[in-house]
MIDREN-606764 format. One line per 3 residues: number of its first residue (from 1); their letters; for each residue x, z, y of C-alpha. Coordinates in steps of 0.1 Angstrom, whole numbers, plus 5000, padded with zeros to 4 digits. Layout:
NUM) a) X Z Y | ...
END
This chain:
1) mpt) 3885 2022 2920 | 3912 2044 2934 | 3907 2081 2929
4) afr) 3908 2090 2966 | 3881 2064 2972 | 3859 2077 2944
7) vav) 3862 2112 2958 | 3852 2100 2993 | 3822 2081 2980
10) tlv) 3811 2112 2960 | 3814 2134 2991 | 3794 2110 3012
13) alc) 3767 2108 2985 | 3765 2146 2984 | 3762 2149 3021
16) vss) 3735 2123 3023 | 3717 2139 2993 | 3719 2174 3010
19) gfa) 3707 2160 3043 | 3678 2142 3027 | 3667 2174 3008
22) gaq) 3670 2195 3040 | 3649 2170 3059 | 3620 2173 3034
25) slp) 3591 2196 3044 | 3586 2223 3018 | 3552 2239 3011
28) kea) 3550 2270 3032 | 3549 2293 3001 | 3582 2278 2988
31) par) 3613 2299 2996 | 3642 2283 3014 | 3665 2299 2989
34) tei) 3664 2320 2957 | 3691 2345 2948 | 3695 2366 2916
37) fpi) 3712 2399 2920 | 3725 2423 2893 | 3715 2458 2903
40) psl) 3738 2486 2890 | 3714 2514 2881 | 3709 2544 2858
43) tls) 3686 2552 2829 | 3678 2589 2830 | 3651 2614 2821
46) dqq) 3627 2628 2846 | 3644 2662 2844 | 3678 2646 2853
49) fln) 3661 2627 2881 | 3645 2658 2896 | 3678 2678 2893
52) gde) 3698 2650 2909 | 3719 2648 2878 | 3736 2615 2883
55) asg) 3765 2622 2860 | 3743 2625 2829 | 3725 2591 2836
58) kpv) 3733 2561 2814 | 3747 2532 2835 | 3726 2501 2832
61) tva) 3723 2468 2851 | 3688 2456 2860 | 3680 2425 2881
64) gef) 3663 2415 2913 | 3651 2381 2924 | 3654 2376 2962
67) rva) 3634 2347 2977 | 3644 2340 3012 | 3614 2328 3031
70) qgt) 3616 2297 3053 | 3628 2306 3088 | 3660 2316 3105
73) gkm) 3678 2348 3112 | 3671 2382 3098 | 3637 2382 3080
76) pvv) 3613 2409 3069 | 3612 2417 3032 | 3586 2430 3007
79) vli) 3602 2446 2976 | 3579 2444 2946 | 3581 2466 2915
82) hgs) 3562 2459 2883 | 3540 2481 2860 | 3542 2489 2823
85) sgv) 3540 2453 2812 | 3570 2441 2833 | 3570 2413 2859
88) gat) 3539 2392 2854 | 3519 2363 2869 | 3501 2385 2895
91) tea) 3534 2394 2910 | 3540 2357 2915 | 3507 2354 2934
94) wvh) 3518 2381 2958 | 3552 2365 2962 | 3537 2332 2972
97) efn) 3514 2349 2997 | 3543 2367 3014 | 3567 2338 3014
100) amg) 3539 2317 3030 | 3538 2343 3058 | 3575 2340 3065
103) ist) 3583 2372 3046 | 3611 2372 3020 | 3605 2390 2987
106) fvi) 3627 2410 2963 | 3612 2414 2929 | 3628 2441 2907
109) dgf) 3629 2437 2869 | 3635 2472 2857 | 3628 2465 2820
112) tgr) 3648 2435 2807 | 3682 2451 2814 | 3671 2482 2795
115) glt) 3659 2462 2765 | 3623 2468 2773 | 3593 2444 2776
118) vtg) 3564 2468 2778 | 3560 2506 2779 | 3522 2509 2778
121) pnq) 3519 2519 2741 | 3549 2543 2745 | 3554 2555 2780
124) all) 3581 2578 2768 | 3605 2548 2765 | 3614 2553 2802
127) grl) 3612 2583 2825 | 3582 2583 2848 | 3605 2584 2878
130) nli) 3633 2561 2867 | 3621 2530 2885 | 3627 2548 2918
133) idi) 3664 2547 2911 | 3662 2509 2908 | 3642 2507 2940
136) yrs) 3668 2527 2960 | 3697 2507 2945 | 3679 2475 2956
139) lei) 3677 2488 2991 | 3715 2492 2990 | 3717 2455 2983
142) lak) 3693 2445 3010 | 3710 2467 3035 | 3740 2444 3033
145) hpr) 3723 2411 3032 | 3728 2389 3063 | 3692 2375 3061
148) vdp) 3674 2408 3060 | 3660 2428 3089 | 3669 2464 3078
151) dri) 3640 2478 3099 | 3614 2456 3083 | 3616 2462 3045
154) vlm) 3583 2473 3028 | 3579 2486 2992 | 3550 2475 2971
157) gfs) 3543 2484 2935 | 3517 2481 2908 | 3505 2508 2882
160) rgg) 3538 2524 2869 | 3555 2506 2898 | 3527 2518 2921
163) qat) 3535 2553 2910 | 3572 2547 2917 | 3563 2532 2951
166) lya) 3542 2562 2961 | 3568 2589 2951 | 3598 2569 2964
169) sld) 3584 2580 2998 | 3592 2617 2991 | 3619 2631 3015
172) rfn) 3635 2651 2986 | 3639 2620 2964 | 3654 2600 2993
175) klw) 3679 2628 2999 | 3688 2630 2962 | 3691 2593 2954
178) nks) 3688 2569 2984 | 3723 2561 2994 | 3715 2529 3014
181) glq) 3712 2545 3048 | 3678 2528 3052 | 3642 2538 3049
184) faa) 3613 2516 3039 | 3590 2506 3068 | 3559 2513 3046
187) yip) 3548 2520 3011 | 3520 2500 2994 | 3511 2514 2959
190) fyp) 3484 2495 2939 | 3464 2517 2914 | 3492 2543 2909
193) dcs) 3491 2573 2887 | 3488 2604 2910 | 3484 2630 2882
196) tty) 3517 2647 2887 | 3524 2673 2913 | 3560 2676 2924
199) rtd) 3575 2703 2945 | 3574 2696 2982 | 3556 2663 2975
202) tdv) 3537 2663 3008 | 3571 2660 3026 | 3572 2622 3027
205) aar) 3589 2597 3050 | 3573 2593 3084 | 3561 2558 3074
208) pir) 3527 2545 3066 | 3514 2548 3030 | 3486 2524 3020
211) ifh) 3471 2529 2986 | 3447 2504 2969 | 3427 2515 2939
214) gtp) 3396 2508 2919 | 3366 2532 2915 | 3361 2527 2877
217) ddy) 3399 2526 2869 | 3402 2546 2836 | 3439 2540 2832
220) npv) 3451 2558 2864 | 3419 2573 2878 | 3414 2573 2915
223) rsc) 3403 2609 2916 | 3438 2623 2913 | 3450 2599 2941
226) kaf) 3421 2611 2963 | 3433 2647 2958 | 3469 2638 2967
229) ver) 3458 2619 2997 | 3438 2649 3010 | 3469 2670 3007
232) lka) 3490 2644 3025 | 3464 2642 3053 | 3463 2679 3056
235) agr) 3501 2678 3061 | 3496 2652 3089 | 3509 2622 3070
238) dvv) 3500 2586 3077 | 3482 2577 3045 | 3451 2556 3038
241) lte) 3434 2551 3004 | 3413 2520 3001 | 3389 2521 2971
244) ypd) 3372 2491 2956 | 3340 2493 2934 | 3337 2473 2902
247) sah) 3375 2470 2901 | 3393 2480 2870 | 3430 2487 2866
250) gfd) 3449 2456 2876 | 3420 2442 2897 | 3444 2421 2918
253) sgl) 3448 2398 2888 | 3417 2383 2903 | 3441 2365 2926
256) lgv) 3448 2343 2895 | 3411 2339 2888 | 3409 2366 2862
259) nsv) 3373 2379 2861 | 3370 2400 2830 | 3378 2435 2818
262) vvs) 3393 2442 2784 | 3408 2471 2765 | 3445 2475 2768
265) ana) 3449 2482 2731 | 3469 2513 2723 | 3481 2518 2758
268) qtv) 3486 2555 2767 | 3469 2570 2797 | 3473 2604 2812
271) rnc) 3440 2602 2829 | 3430 2637 2818 | 3464 2653 2821
274) hik) 3475 2676 2849 | 3512 2674 2851 | 3533 2696 2874
277) egd) 3570 2701 2881 | 3582 2734 2867 | 3615 2753 2868
280) rgv) 3647 2733 2865 | 3629 2700 2869 | 3609 2703 2837
283) lmn) 3575 2685 2839 | 3548 2708 2826 | 3514 2704 2812
286) gdt) 3493 2722 2837 | 3466 2731 2812 | 3489 2746 2785
289) nap) 3519 2756 2806 | 3541 2740 2780 | 3565 2711 2787
292) fty) 3546 2679 2790 | 3550 2652 2763 | 3532 2620 2755
295) kdp) 3520 2637 2723 | 3499 2662 2742 | 3461 2661 2735
298) cve) 3454 2651 2771 | 3471 2617 2765 | 3446 2592 2754
301) lnp) 3446 2555 2744 | 3428 2522 2751 | 3421 2522 2788
304) hvg) 3406 2491 2804 | 3423 2464 2825 | 3409 2434 2843
307) gnp) 3406 2413 2874 | 3381 2411 2902 | 3385 2379 2923
310) tta) 3364 2393 2951 | 3381 2427 2956 | 3415 2410 2949
313) aes) 3409 2388 2979 | 3398 2417 3000 | 3429 2437 2991
316) rka) 3451 2406 2998 | 3435 2403 3032 | 3440 2440 3040
319) vve) 3477 2438 3029 | 3483 2406 3049 | 3468 2421 3081
322) flq) 3487 2453 3077 | 3520 2435 3073 | 3512 2411 3102
325) alf) 3508 2441 3125 | 3537 2461 3110 | 3562 2433 3111
328) klg) 3548 2419 3144 | 3543 2385 3130 | 3528 2357 3152
END
């Protein structure tokens, strides 16, 4: 068979194959396209972060998975950031939910590129604020993407990622580190740690903040978030805390059918710590007035984690309805 003929046959076969694939109806939760992005970021201490000390940070490349939902034109996006155990199965459940709604998703993996898998037993492995850098760098990528509506990007995070989501809303942090020219349309933290008081931390973006938490959470207790929410409300901010009874840390794993609570063996919790930003960006133990470390007596071990299918479904419904209204989805 002549070479030219073989090439022509191959091209026809490829065209037919592509057309056939495009003609198939995908499940609504399946993305139309998946793209993997390297995210140039930094690894730096909390003090370096708070001082805006970019020059002292260690360059690192983390990753983001962008799933473009079915549809045309510029799409809304939810950016998701994981907790102390990295990207897990519960994140996938949320991704499927959003993709089925016609919302694209961008899942950040802030651990693998740093050689980390978990930080629960040793939270000192990564600064408390470091994931915020990854978040802002991801926003720079999305700002340039032809399939992204820059006015409809929401940030959602879980536990350590919920903490990063909550504090990524601070005006001061945006001015220091967000070079994208964009602002998130809303912030959705799930069971974040709210135990740290930062300077000017009630000056947040003029965007909705919707926090979801469990009453018996002994990893990141809801009481500190209640106190922060009251300060934010007093400052006139658009913030709502939804609290679920019988819902341990990670209760949304109930979306996967998880219906039990177990000890997170040797995981560190600052549930009884009062951390505050001191001079020159040093995080201080509010009880001892000494620089905070994870060796402080207030740091305890073995908090509980577990799913609750009922409240997981309630939180999913609340998030879906919030995004439908925010993104003006039909």
